[in-house]
Each structure stands twice: as C-alpha cells, then as structure tokens.
C-alpha positions, 0 to 999 in steps of 0.5 A: 301870991294873989299878983301870981294867980291873977295878974294885972297883965297876964301873958297871951293866950297863945303863950300860955297854951304853947307852954302848956303843950311844951310842958306836957310833952316834956312830961310825956317824955321823961315819963316814957323814958323812965318807964321804958328803962324798967321794962323787961325789954331794957332791964334784966327783969321779968313782967311780973316783978316790973308791972308794980313799978310801971303802974306806979310810974303811969299813975304818977304821970297822969296825976302830973298831967292833970296837976299841969292841966289844972294849973294852965286853966287857972293861968288862963282865967283872966282870959275866961273872965274876960269873954264873960264880961263882955258887953255884947252878952248883956240881956235886957229885958223888952219894954213889953215885959217891964212892970206898967205901973199906970196900968191896973191890968198889967201892973206887977205891983198891987198898988197901981194908981193913975196920977192925979194932975192939979193945977195947984201942984204945978204952980205958976209960970216963972217966965215972964217975957217971950224967948227971943229968936235965935241969932244967926250964928257966923261961920268961923274956922275956929272957936273963940273965947269971946262970950259976948259976941261983940269982937270979930272972929280972930284969924286962924294962926298958920302954926295951928293944926286944922281939922 
C-alpha cells in the first residue's frame, strides 16, 4: 500500500492531471446521462416524483467528484513535496544576528567571556628547520604515478583520450 500511495518514481504531473480531468469528465457525463433519463422530459413521470432521485444522483456525483479530487491530490503528493524540499527555499540567518559569545553586549547567552591566550597553553613549536622553497613544476600532458619525481614523464599514448 505504501508503494501505491508513495511510489519511488511517480507518474509525471501532466499525466496525472490529464487522467484526473478525463475521469472527472467521464464521471460528469455518466451522471448527466443517468439524471436526464430520470427527468420528466424522457421518463413517464412528473417533477414531484422525480426530484428525490435527481437530488440523490446529484449528491452522489458531487461526493464522487470530491473523492476523485482527493485521490488525485494524494497521487500528486510526491510532486508537492518535491517543490517544498527545493534547495533554493533554504533560509539562513544573517551573520549579524548570530550570537556573539565574545561580546558581552550582544551575547545571547549569559556567560559571555573573552578567551585568555597564554603561552603555556600553546606549547613549543615542533618545526626545527625552515620550509624548503617550492620546486618548479614540470609541464606534462598527463599525471604520472611517479611520487619521487626522478623519472622523466611518459609520452602520452595515442590510444588514450585527451581532455
């Protein structure tokens, strides 16, 4: 039942709306044929005897039309949900409205504080030699698996695609 109501690949919106329109028109046509055949114009009866059946038929048509509309809306539910979960509909707060914990005047929390920077907390640097200057990069047509950089670059193969 879950797959019937919420399918993984629902029918297109145009297909659902077209089938809904055709079903509603078919229901209206069948109801009109049923009602016209019970009027005094086509049946051997008068209006005081015919009106209860006509009102009952009209009410049944209205109930069936509303039920068909609700069923169509249920089948269109995946399309309605897809519109609501669009990524462009995400609203974020501006940077100015975010709580500033470091500022006591604009802090949203009651425990605004300034962090104390102490040299004993940072410790000693582990780097003992300065960084080497970057090596000039070779211009090759494609990357190689040579991690040491000692071998010359391979010539590009004619069978491999070029970007």
